[in-house]
C-alpha positions as CSV (number, residue, x, y, z in Angstrom):
1,A,20.1,0.6,0.0
2,E,19.5,3.8,-2.6
3,V,16.6,4.4,-0.8
4,E,17.9,3.7,2.5
5,S,20.3,6.4,2.1
6,L,17.4,8.9,0.3
7,L,16.1,8.9,3.4
8,G,18.2,10.4,5.3
9,R,19.0,13.5,3.3
10,V,15.6,14.3,2.2
11,D,13.7,16.7,3.8
12,D,10.5,17.5,1.9
13,G,7.7,16.0,3.2
14,E,5.8,14.8,0.0
15,Q,9.4,13.0,-1.4
16,L,10.3,11.5,2.1
17,L,6.8,10.0,1.7
18,M,7.3,9.0,-1.8
19,L,10.5,7.4,-0.7
20,R,8.9,5.5,2.1
21,S,6.5,3.6,-0.3
22,L,9.2,2.9,-2.2
23,R,10.8,1.1,0.6
24,V,7.8,-1.0,1.4
25,G,8.0,-2.0,-2.7
26,D,11.8,-3.2,-2.2
27,H,10.7,-5.1,0.5
28,L,8.0,-7.0,-1.6
29,E,10.4,-7.6,-4.5
30,L,12.7,-9.3,-2.4
31,G,9.5,-11.5,-1.0
32,D,10.7,-9.7,2.6
33,L,7.0,-9.6,4.5
34,D,8.2,-9.1,7.6
35,G,10.4,-5.9,6.2
36,A,7.2,-4.8,4.1
37,E,5.2,-4.4,7.2
38,R,7.8,-2.5,9.5
39,S,8.3,-0.5,6.5
40,L,4.6,0.0,5.4
41,A,4.1,0.6,9.4
42,E,6.6,3.5,9.1
43,F,4.6,5.1,5.5
44,A,1.8,4.8,7.0
45,D,2.0,6.8,10.1
46,A,3.9,9.4,8.3
47,A,0.8,9.1,5.4
48,E,-1.7,9.4,8.0
49,E,0.2,12.7,9.8
50,A,0.8,14.3,6.7
51,Q,-3.2,13.8,5.7
52,L,-2.4,13.6,2.0
53,P,-4.8,11.4,0.5
54,W,-3.1,9.9,-2.4
55,F,-0.6,8.5,0.2
56,L,-3.1,7.4,2.5
57,W,-4.4,5.7,-0.4
58,L,-1.3,4.0,-1.6
59,A,-0.8,2.7,2.0
60,S,-4.0,1.0,2.0
61,G,-3.3,-0.8,-1.2
62,M,0.1,-1.8,0.3
63,A,-1.8,-2.8,3.1
64,C,-4.1,-5.1,0.7
65,K,-1.3,-6.6,-1.1
66,I,0.2,-7.6,2.3
67,A,-2.6,-8.8,3.7
68,L,-3.5,-10.9,0.6
69,L,0.2,-12.4,-0.2
70,R,0.1,-13.4,4.3
71,G,-3.5,-15.1,3.2
72,R,-5.3,-13.1,5.4
73,F,-8.1,-13.0,3.4
74,S,-11.1,-11.3,5.5
75,E,-8.7,-8.8,6.1
76,C,-7.9,-8.0,2.6
77,E,-11.5,-7.8,1.6
78,R,-11.8,-5.1,4.4
79,L,-8.6,-3.2,3.2
80,I,-9.7,-3.2,-0.6
81,E,-13.3,-1.3,0.4
82,Q,-10.9,0.9,2.9
83,T,-8.8,1.5,-0.4
84,L,-12.0,2.4,-2.3
85,A,-13.2,4.8,0.2
86,T,-9.7,6.4,0.6
87,G,-9.4,6.4,-3.3
88,R,-12.4,8.1,-4.2
89,R,-11.1,11.5,-1.6
90,T,-8.2,11.6,-4.6
91,D,-8.5,12.6,-7.9
92,H,-6.6,9.6,-9.4
93,P,-8.2,8.4,-12.2
94,N,-6.8,4.6,-11.6
95,V,-9.4,4.3,-7.9
96,D,-11.8,2.1,-9.7
97,V,-9.4,-0.1,-11.5
98,L,-7.4,-0.9,-8.1
99,H,-10.2,-1.5,-6.5
100,A,-11.5,-3.8,-9.3
101,G,-8.1,-5.4,-9.6
102,Q,-8.0,-6.4,-5.9
103,T,-11.0,-7.7,-5.8
104,T,-10.6,-9.9,-8.6
105,L,-7.0,-10.9,-7.5
106,L,-8.9,-12.0,-3.9
107,R,-11.6,-14.1,-5.6
108,I,-9.3,-16.1,-8.0
109,V,-6.8,-16.4,-4.6
110,Q,-10.1,-17.8,-2.7
111,G,-10.5,-20.3,-5.9
112,G,-13.8,-18.3,-6.5
113,L,-13.1,-17.3,-10.5
114,A,-12.3,-21.0,-11.6
């Protein structure tokens, strides 16, 4: 609820993007995948419009997480590679770490790292 109230009061583009990303996380924490997907669509659209690589990377990583939670493994695999490519356009030090983590988690869920 706090994020929702802030969304209506913030006019800075990057702060608004951060709040939208937090809203996706809030839905995920509540187990509300439908709400997370709706919020992610809004966040991803805003990130695409702003063309800020860090937020595009974050949106792609969140989409990957939702695809994994939904059991859409081929989509998740594609998003893992998209997230890596998008992340490499940033200076973030955890791009490769996230890629390794996403790939490992997908393989575990698929039963490939028993």
